[in-house]
N, C-alpha and C positions, 0 to 999 in steps of 0.2 A: 237493695237495688233501684237501679235508675237507669235504664236502658236506653238506647237511641241508635238507630240504625244511620248510617252516612251513605247515600246512594252516589259513588263515583269515586273513582282514586285518581282523580287529574290533581291539578294543584290547589284547586277549592276544597273538592273533598278531603284530600290529606292536610291540610292547614285546620279545615274544621275539625278532622277528628282529633288533631293534637290540641286545639285550642278546647276542644270539649274534654279531652283528657286530663288537662291541666286543672279544670275546676272539679274532678273528681266523676265526671260520668263513667258510666260502663259503657264502652263504643265498640259497635261491630261495622267495619266498613266492607261495602261491597264494589268489589271492581269486575267488570266483565272479560278483562284481560289477564293475563298469568303474572303479570307486573304490574305497578303503578306507573301513572304518565307517560302511558302509551300514543295518547292521540293528541290533543291539542296541546297539552304539555309535555310533547317530546322533542321538539325542537323549532320554538318561536325565535324572533328576534333579540332576546336575550336582556332586553332592556328594562330597568326598573327605573322606569321615566315620569316623575310627576312633572318633568316638563311636557310631557305628551299630553296631556290632562284636558285639553280641548276637545269638548265633544262635537260631533261630526254636524249634529243639527243645526247647519248655518244654510242659509240660502245659495250660496258658492257651491255646497257639495251636490245639491240637486243640479244646477247649472252644468258643473263638470262632469257627473254621471250621464247626462245626457249627449254632451259633447262628445265622450269618450265611448260611447254604447257599443260604436261599430267598430271599434280599434280594438285587436285582440291582445296587445300590449300594453293598454290602458293601465293607469294604476288601479282606477276602480273601474269594475265591468260589470255591468248589467244586462243579465240575458232578457230578453225581450219576449221571453216565453212567460204567459201570464200564470198566475197560481191564487187561489184567495188568500192563501197564506201570506205570500208576497202580497197583494194589493191592500190587505189589512195591516200589513208591518207598513209599508210606506205611507200608508194615510196616517198613523199613529207618529212616523217619523215626522211628519209634516205638522202634523199638530204639535209636536214637542218643540219646533224652532223658534217660538216665543221664548222658551225656558232657556235658551242656550247659554246666556250669561250666567244665570244662576247654577245650571249643573256644569258649567265648567268650573266655577269656584269650587263647588262641593266636591267635584272630582278631584282636584287640587289637594283639598284638604285633607281628603282621605288618602291620597298616596303620600303624601309628607309624612302621615301616621304610619302607613302600612310599613316604609321601611326601616322604622325604628322596632317593630315587631319581629319583622323577618329577620334583619340583623342580629337582633339579641337573640331568636330563637338558634340561628345556625352556630352562633357562638357557645350557648349554652348546650347544644347538643354535638358540637365538633363536626360540623358539615363542611366539607368541602365543595364548593360548587363553582370553582374558577370565577369567583368574585373578585371585581376590579371598581373600585371609586374613585373613578378620575374624569367623572364628569359626563355630559352628554353635548355635543356642539349641533345646534340645527343650522343649515347651509342654505342660502337662498341664492338664488340666480337672478333674481330680477327685483326692481325695486317695490314691485307692487307687493310679493310674497313678503319680502321684508318689513313693509310699512305694516302689513296684517299683522305679523310676529309682534310689533310693538304694541298693538292693540290686545292681544291675545295676552303678552307679558303683563298687562296690568291686571288681567282677570286672574291670573297664575299668584299674583302678589297679593291680591285680596285674598287667595287662598293658603297663603304662607308660604310660597316658594318665590326665592329669590333667584334670578337670572339675568346677564346683563348682555347688552350688546357689544360686539366685536366687529373689528373692520377685517377687511381682506388678509392684510398683513399679520394680524393678530390670530388667525384663523390658522396660518400656517406655523407660527408657533406653538401653537395649543397640539394641534398633529400636522407635522412635518410630511408625512407621506402621501397627503391629500393634494392631488395634481387636478388643475381646472381653475375656470374663471368665476369668479361669486360677486354677488354685489355686497355680501355682509352676513353676517351670522348671529345666532344668540347662544350664549354656553351658559350652561347649568354645572356648576362644580359638585353641588350635592347629590346628583343622579349617579346610579349604576349602572353595571350591568353583571349577569351571571348566568350559569346554564342550567334553566328550570327543569330539565330532566334529571340532572345531578341532584339537585336540591329537593325535588319533591321525592325520590328514592331515599336521600338519607332522614328525610324527616319521617316519611314512612315507617322507617326501621327505628326512629326513635319514639314515634306513636306505639310501635307495638312493643317496646321497652317500657313504655307508660302504662302498658296494659290494654291497648287497642286491640280487638280481635280483627284480624284482616281476612277477608275471603276473596282470595284471587280465583279468576275462572269461574265466577260466579255471576250469571247473566240474568239480570233482573227482568221478569218479564210485568210484574204487576204488583202496586202498591195499593193499599188499602187503610183506613182509619174510620174510627167511630168516636172519635175525640178525646178516648182515653187510652185505647191503644190501638197499635201501626201492625199491619202485617205487611212482608215483604214476600212474596213469590217469586223463586228462582230457581236456575237449572243450575247444576253445578255435577261432573262427573258423568254427564248424559242420563242424569235424574233430575228430577222436580223437587222440590224442597219449598217448605214455608215455615218462617219463624216470625214470631211475635215481640213487639218492643212497646216501651212505653209511648217513645216519639220517633219520628222519622226526619233525615234533613236531606233534601235534595240538594245534590252538588254535580248533577248528570249532563252539564256543557247541553250540547244541542237536543238530548234526549229529555231534559227536564220539561221541556212543554208537552210531551206526549204524558209523563209522570203526573205532572202539576194538573193535566185533564181527568186522569182517574181519580185524582183525589177532591176533584171538584173545585180547582183553582184555575185561573186563566194567565200563561207566563207564556207572553208572544214572544219567544226567541226566534229569531231566524238565524241559519246557519251561513255564516260570511266566511268564503275559504280565504285563506291567507297562504301564502308561499315562502321557504327559504331555500337557499343552499347553503351548505357548509364547505367552505373551501378548505381542502388541506393542505395547510403550508409545509410543504414538504423538503424544501430547501433552504438554506441560510439566506439566499437573496428574497423569498416571498416572505418569510420571520421578520426580516427587516423592513420588506416594503408594505406591509400589512399594518393598517392605524392600531394604535393601543385606545385611543379615546373613541369613543361610541358617537357615531353619527346619526343624524336624520336630514336627508335630502328632502327637502320640500316640493322640488318639483315632481320626483319622481315616487315621493313617498316609501322611500326606502329606508330602514334602520338598519345598524351593523353593530355587533359586538366581538371583542376578542377574547374567543373562551381558550384560556392557557398560552402555552407558545405556540402550537403547532394547528390552531384552528380559528377561521374568519367566519364569523357567520353574517348573511345579508339575508333580510325579511322584509315583506312587505306585501301590495296588492290587497284587494279587496275585490271579491268576486260573489256575486248576489247570483247565484245557478242553484238552490237549493241543496240536500244533503248529498252532493256530488265529490266524491275523495280522490278522482283522477290528478294524477299529475300531467297537466299539458306542458308539452315542450315549449309551445309560443309564448307561456307565460312564465317559464324559467329562463329562457334566452336572456330578455331584459335584464335579468340580475346579474348573470354572467358578463354581459356587454357591459354594465356598470361597472363591475369590477374592473375590467379591462381598460375603461375609460378613465376611472378615480385613481386607482391603483396599478399603474402599468409593470411595477417590477413585480406584482404578484401572479405566479402560475395558476391558471384555471385547469390544468390538467385534470387535476382529480377534486372534481364536485358532486357534492352528495345532494339531490333534489328531496324535497318534501312539500308537503301540503297537509293542513289542518283546518277544522271549521272552527271560527271564532262562536261563541254563544251568544248572539247580540238582541239588547232590546232593543225598540224602537226610540227612546229617549237617550239610551247610551248610559243607562244608569243601572249597576246591577239589583237585582230584585235579591235584597235580605231581610229577613224576619219572617212573620209568622203566616200562614196560609190562612184557610178557611176556619179549618179544624184547630182546635185549641194545641193539638201536639205534632203539627206540620208545620214545617220548616224549609225555608230556601236560602240557598247562597249560590247563585249562578245568574249567567246573563252579564259577565263582566266585558266581553267583546275583547276589543284588541289591547284591553289593561289587564287580565286576568293576572298575569304575572305580577304587575305592578302593586295591586290592588289587595290579591289575595289574603295577606295576613292581617289587614283590618278588618276586612269582610269576616273572615274567618273570626276574630275576636269580637264584633259585633253582633254575629248569631250566636255564640256561645254564650255572650250576654243575654241575648233574648232568650234561648232557651233556657238558661238558671232563673231569669225573672219569671219566665211563663211556668216554670216549676213551683217557684213560690207562691207565687200568685194562685193558681191552681190548690195548692195544698191548703192555702187559710180559706178561699172561698168556696171550692167546690168539694173539699172532701174525700179527695182523689186517692188511691193508693199510697201508702206511705212511701214505697220503692219511687215513687214521682215526686212525691211531696219532698223527698229527704234530699232530693239532687241541690238545692240552693245552701243548705245548712252543712251540707258534709265538706 
C-alpha cells in the first residue's frame, strides 16, 4: 500500500489524482459536491492559452485597479472594504513586481509543456471535450496595448512559445465574423480551447477506471499530519468520518488556504471572482455569426471559446471581494454587450451566466510541491490559468510525491507501504 488523499475534485485535483494513479499510488479523491468540477472548473473561459501566460504583477495592473475602483463594469474591480487577508495579499503582490519577467517566462514554459500532457491524456482515455486546436487571437484597439503585447511576446518566446503579430486585415482573415475597428493583433496558432467541465468529468471517470477511489459528497472538515501519517476528517451522508493515509495532497481551490493552516503551512490564496456567459446558438444565423477561433480582447480582458456547434463562451473580469459567489447583473451585462458589439449576428436571447472564484497566489505562480511535513503536498493557486497549467502541475506534484516516497524510504525507514511507492 502507498495511499494518498487528494483534497478537491476540480481540474487540479482530478488531474493530480490521475497522474498519481499512473505512477502506481493508491489514491482517494475527496470532493464535497456530488460530482467533479462543480465550482471554478465548471464554466470558465475555455482557453488552453500559453499566450495568456503574462503574470499580473506589473505596475500597470495597480494603476488600472485604482482607476477602475469605482466602476461597476470595470474589467478589474477592487472592493474598497479592507481585510487583513486582502492587505497581506496585495502587499505580497507588490513585492512580486520585480519578478514579473522571470515569472512570465516560467509560466509560459509550464503552459507549453502542460498541453502536451493534457492532449495525450485525452487521447489515451478517449475524452471528448469540444477541443478546438485553431489558435488564439489577441486583439488590440490601440497602439499602446499592441506595443506592450510586443514586449510580452518576447517574454513568451523566451519560455518557448511562438506567436506572431497580425494586421487588422489578417485578423479578419483569421476570424471573419469579428466586427469592429482594431489597431492590430497577435495570433498564437498552437493554442487551443475546450470545455473544462467535460474534460474533468471524463478524466475523473478514467481515474476511477485506473483504481482511484472517489468520495463525492464528502465535505472535508479537517486535515492533520505527523509527518508519516495523514488524517482526513469529513462529513458524508450526514455523518462524521475519519480516514488515515500515508500522505495528503491539497488541491482545494480557495479552501486550500484554510487547509494549509491546519497542516502548519501558509498558502496565501485569495479568491478572485471571474464571470462567464454561455450563449446558446439556437439558430443558423447565430451559429454562422459566432467565431470559431478563440479571442482575447485586451481592452476588456474578455476571452472567448466556441464549444461545439451550439455554444459560445465569453468570460473574464477579476473581482477582489472575498469569497463571494453572487452573480451580479452589472458584471454580466458588459459580457452580453460585448457579444452584441463584436458579433452582431449572434442572438443573445439565451444566455446562461456563471461566476467562479479563482484561487490566486500573490506572485501569480501556483503552489506545487511539498509542505512543511514530509507527507503533505500542494497543487493549488493557479489563478486564471488553472485549465491551462493543470496537466503539467499535476505531473510535477506526482513526481514530487514519488521522489519524497523514495527519499523517505531510503533515509528514514518509514513503513514499506509508503517507501514502496517509487518502486512499484
